[in-house]
C-alpha positions in Angstrom: 0.0 0.0 0.0 2.9 2.3 0.8 4.5 1.6 -2.5 1.3 2.5 -4.4 1.1 5.8 -2.5 4.7 6.7 -3.4 4.1 5.9 -7.1 0.9 8.0 -7.1 2.8 10.9 -5.5 5.7 10.7 -8.0 3.2 10.7 -10.9 1.4 13.7 -9.5 4.7 15.5 -9.2 5.6 14.6 -12.8 2.4 15.9 -14.1 2.7 19.1 -12.1 6.2 19.8 -13.4 5.2 19.1 -16.9 2.2 21.4 -16.8 4.2 24.3 -15.2 6.1 25.0 -18.4 4.8 28.2 -20.1 2.9 27.5 -23.3 2.1 29.9 -26.1 -0.9 29.9 -28.3 -0.7 27.3 -31.1 0.5 28.7 -34.4 -2.1 29.5 -37.0 -2.5 27.1 -39.9 -0.1 27.7 -42.8 2.6 29.4 -40.7 5.0 26.5 -41.1 6.4 25.9 -44.6 8.3 22.7 -45.4 12.0 23.3 -45.9 13.6 22.2 -49.2 17.3 21.8 -50.0 18.7 24.7 -52.0 21.2 24.0 -54.8 24.8 24.6 -53.7 26.2 27.0 -56.2 29.5 27.7 -54.4 32.3 28.9 -56.6 34.7 26.3 -58.0 38.3 26.9 -58.8 39.7 30.4 -58.4 40.1 32.2 -61.7 43.0 34.6 -62.4 42.5 37.3 -65.0 44.8 40.1 -66.1 44.1 43.4 -64.5 43.2 45.9 -67.2 45.9 48.5 -67.7 46.6 50.9 -70.5 48.1 49.0 -73.4 51.9 49.8 -73.6 52.0 50.9 -77.2 55.4 51.4 -78.9 57.0 54.8 -78.3 55.1 55.6 -75.1 58.0 55.0 -72.7 60.7 57.7 -73.1 64.1 57.9 -71.5 64.7 60.9 -69.3 67.3 63.2 -70.8 68.6 66.6 -70.1 66.1 69.3 -71.1 67.1 70.6 -74.6 66.5 74.0 -75.9 63.1 74.4 -77.5 63.2 73.7 -81.2 60.9 74.5 -84.0 57.3 73.2 -83.7 56.5 69.9 -85.6 54.6 70.2 -88.8 51.0 69.0 -88.6 51.5 66.1 -90.9 54.6 65.0 -88.9 52.6 65.1 -85.7 49.8 63.0 -87.2 52.2 60.4 -88.6 54.0 60.1 -85.3 50.8 59.8 -83.3 49.4 57.1 -85.7 52.7 55.1 -85.6 52.8 55.1 -81.8 49.2 53.9 -81.5 49.6 51.1 -84.0 49.4 47.6 -82.6 51.1 44.9 -84.7 50.3 41.2 -84.6 52.6 39.0 -82.6 53.4 35.3 -82.4 52.3 35.1 -78.8 48.9 36.6 -79.7 47.9 33.8 -82.0 45.2 31.3 -81.0 45.3 28.7 -83.8 44.8 30.9 -86.9 43.3 33.8 -85.0 45.3 36.8 -83.9 43.8 37.9 -80.5 44.5 41.5 -79.5 43.9 42.9 -76.0 41.3 45.6 -76.4 42.3 49.1 -75.4 40.3 52.2 -76.2 42.0 54.4 -78.8 44.5 51.8 -80.1 44.9 51.2 -83.8 45.1 47.5 -84.8 46.9 46.2 -87.8 45.3 43.7 -90.2 47.3 42.2 -93.1 45.2 40.9 -96.0 46.0 39.4 -99.4 44.2 39.5 -102.8 42.0 36.5 -103.3 41.8 35.8 -99.5 39.1 36.8 -97.0 40.1 38.1 -93.6 37.6 37.7 -90.7 37.2 40.4 -88.0 35.3 38.7 -85.2 33.6 40.9 -82.5 32.6 40.0 -79.0 29.7 37.5 -78.7 26.5 39.3 -78.1 27.9 42.6 -79.4 25.6 44.3 -81.8 27.1 45.8 -85.0 26.0 49.5 -85.6 28.1 50.6 -88.6 31.2 49.9 -90.6 33.2 52.6 -92.5 36.2 52.0 -94.7 38.5 54.6 -96.2 38.7 52.8 -99.6 35.5 51.0 -100.7 36.6 50.7 -104.3 39.7 48.5 -104.0 38.6 46.9 -100.7 35.6 44.6 -100.5 33.9 44.9 -97.0 30.9 42.9 -95.8 29.5 41.6 -92.6 27.8 38.4 -91.4 26.8 36.7 -88.2 27.4 33.3 -86.5 25.7 31.5 -83.6 22.4 32.3 -82.1 21.0 33.8 -78.9 23.5 35.1 -76.4 26.4 33.5 -78.3 25.5 35.3 -81.6 28.6 36.9 -83.0 29.1 39.6 -85.7 31.9 39.2 -88.3 33.3 41.8 -90.7 34.9 40.3 -93.8 37.5 42.3 -95.8 39.3 41.5 -99.0 41.6 43.6 -101.2 41.6 43.4 -105.0 45.4 43.8 -105.2 48.6 44.0 -103.2 50.3 47.1 -101.7 47.1 48.8 -100.7 46.6 50.6 -97.4 43.4 51.9 -95.9 41.7 52.2 -92.5 38.5 50.7 -91.1 36.2 51.9 -88.3 33.7 49.6 -86.6 31.0 51.0 -84.3 29.0 48.6 -82.0 26.6 49.0 -79.1 29.6 48.5 -76.7 32.7 50.1 -78.2 34.6 51.4 -81.2 37.3 49.6 -83.1 39.9 51.3 -85.3 42.0 49.2 -87.7 44.6 49.8 -90.4 44.4 47.5 -93.3 47.4 46.6 -95.5 47.4 44.1 -98.4 50.4 41.9 -99.0 51.2 39.5 -101.9 52.4 36.5 -100.0 50.8 36.4 -96.6 47.5 37.4 -94.8 45.8 37.1 -91.5 42.9 34.6 -91.6 41.1 36.1 -88.6 41.5 38.5 -85.7 39.5 39.1 -82.6 39.9 40.7 -79.2 39.9 39.8 -75.5 38.4 42.3 -73.0 40.2 42.5 -69.7 37.9 45.2 -68.3 34.8 43.0 -69.0 36.5 40.0 -67.4 37.3 41.9 -64.3 33.8 43.3 -64.1 32.3 39.8 -64.4 34.6 38.5 -61.7 33.7 41.3 -59.3 30.0 40.8 -59.9 30.4 37.0 -59.4 32.3 37.5 -56.2 29.7 40.1 -55.0 26.9 37.7 -55.7 28.7 34.8 -53.9 29.3 37.1 -50.9 25.7 38.0 -50.8 24.6 34.4 -51.0 27.1 33.4 -48.4 25.8 36.0 -46.0 22.3 34.7 -46.5 23.4 31.1 -45.8 24.0 30.4 -42.1 25.4 26.9 -42.5 26.1 24.4 -45.3 25.8 20.6 -45.2 23.2 20.3 -42.5 20.5 17.7 -43.3 17.0 19.0 -43.0 15.8 16.1 -41.0 18.4 16.9 -38.3 17.0 20.4 -37.7 14.9 21.0 -34.5 12.3 23.8 -34.7 10.8 23.0 -31.3 11.2 26.6 -29.9 8.6 29.1 -28.6 9.0 32.9 -29.0 7.1 34.8 -26.3 7.0 38.2 -24.7 7.0 41.7 -26.3 6.4 42.2 -30.0 8.9 44.8 -31.2 10.0 45.3 -34.8 13.1 43.1 -34.2 11.1 40.2 -32.8 12.6 36.9 -34.3 10.6 35.1 -36.9 12.1 31.6 -36.4 14.4 29.7 -34.1 15.9 26.3 -34.7 19.0 24.2 -33.9 21.1 21.5 -35.6 22.0 19.7 -32.3 25.1 21.9 -31.7 24.2 25.4 -32.6 21.0 27.5 -32.3 20.0 29.8 -35.1 17.7 32.8 -34.4 16.3 34.3 -37.6 15.5 38.0 -37.5 13.1 40.0 -39.7 14.3 40.8 -43.2 14.1 44.6 -42.9 16.0 44.8 -39.6 19.2 47.0 -39.5 22.4 45.8 -37.8 22.1 48.8 -35.4 18.7 47.6 -34.2 19.9 44.1 -33.1 19.4 43.6 -29.3 21.9 41.6 -27.1 21.2 38.0 -26.3 21.2 36.6 -22.8 21.0 32.9 -21.6 19.0 32.3 -18.5 20.8 29.9 -16.1 19.3 27.3 -13.8 18.8 30.0 -11.1 17.1 32.4 -13.6 20.0 34.8 -13.7 20.8 36.2 -17.2 24.3 35.5 -18.6 25.9 36.9 -21.7 26.7 34.2 -24.3 29.1 34.2 -27.2 27.3 34.5 -30.5 27.8 36.1 -33.9 25.7 37.8 -36.4 25.6 36.3 -39.9 23.2 38.0 -42.3 19.8 38.0 -40.6 20.8 35.3 -38.1 22.1 35.1 -34.6 24.4 32.0 -34.5 24.8 30.6 -30.9 27.5 27.9 -30.6 25.7 26.1 -27.8 22.2 24.8 -27.0 20.1 26.5 -24.4 16.7 26.0 -22.7 15.8 29.7 -22.2 17.2 32.8 -23.7 16.1 36.4 -23.9 16.7 39.3 -26.3 16.7 42.5 -24.3 16.8 46.2 -25.4 16.7 49.2 -23.2 17.7 50.0 -19.6 14.8 50.9 -17.3 11.7 49.9 -19.3 13.3 47.0 -21.2 11.8 45.3 -24.2 12.1 41.6 -23.7 11.5 38.7 -26.1 11.9 35.2 -24.5 13.0 32.1 -26.5 12.4 28.7 -24.9 12.2 25.1 -26.0 8.6 23.8 -26.1 9.5 20.4 -24.6 10.0 20.7 -20.8 12.2 18.5 -18.8 10.7 15.4 -17.4 9.3 15.4 -13.8 12.0 13.2 -12.4 14.7 15.4 -14.0 13.1 18.4 -12.4 13.1 16.6 -9.0 16.7 15.2 -9.2 18.4 17.7 -11.6 20.1 16.9 -14.9 
C-alpha cells in the first residue's frame, strides 16, 4: 500500500512539473512551410585574369634626358604620322590562338590587319555585341561585308574584308553598341591574317567582381552548409513583447542555435542575447551575427533578447519540450 502511495505521488509531481512550463498559443495554420534543399552554387576553382591596364604601345616610354633648348614646332603632318605610328598595334606570335590573332582591347588603339588578294580576312567581334556601322576609307579597292554566326546570347558579328590587289593601305572603323574599333588594313602579296579578334580584360574583371559580390551576398544569407533538413529542430517558442526586431524563427542542428530576425532589420537595431541559467539569472553568451541570423554555438533552454535599460523590451525564446518530472526533481 505504501509503494502504491509513493508511485501515485511521483506521478502527480511529474504531471505538475510538466504542466508548469509556459505555453504559447498554437500557431495559425499555414505558418510552417516545409524546408527544401537549395542548390549549392558555391564557386569552383579560383580564376585569375589580367588586370586591365593601359596598353603599352610602342613609343610611349621615353628615356629621361637633359632638357634641350626648345626647337621648331613639328609640322601638322609629322605630328599626325607620329601619333598614328605610336598607337599602332602589330600582330605577334604570342597573340595567335590557332589561326586567330587575339588583340587585348584598349580604347583608342589602332590595330593592324594584313590581308591578301583572293583571300578573305575575318574580323570577329565579342559574342553578343551588336554591330552598328562599318566605315572603310577605300571602298573601291577593298571589299567589305558583314555576317553573323551562332544564335541567342552567343551570336557573333563578323566583318569580312578582301583587297583586290597588293600594296594597298586603308583604314576601317567599326562601331558597335559597346565600343569602337579602329583598324589599319594593308594588303600583301604572299601572306595574310585569316582572322583577328579581341579579348576584353575590363569585362573579365567586371564579371569576376560581380560574381564575387553575388557569392558574398549568397554566403551572407546562408547560415550553414551541409546540414540535413531532417536533423533540424524547430521546437522553440517565441514569447514576450512584440517589437519590430522580434525573431521570426528559431531552430538548432544539435550543436548550434540559429535565431532568424526580420528581413528589414538593420544591424544597429539588433538587441543583445542573454542565456538564463538554472537560477534564472541572465548571462551573456558568445554568439555572432551572420546576415539575418544570430548563431549561438551552444544549445540553451531559455534565452532572452533585451533592449533598453529601465523599461526593457524583452523577447523570450524557450524550448517547447519541458524537462521530465524526475529530471526536475533530481536535476540533470
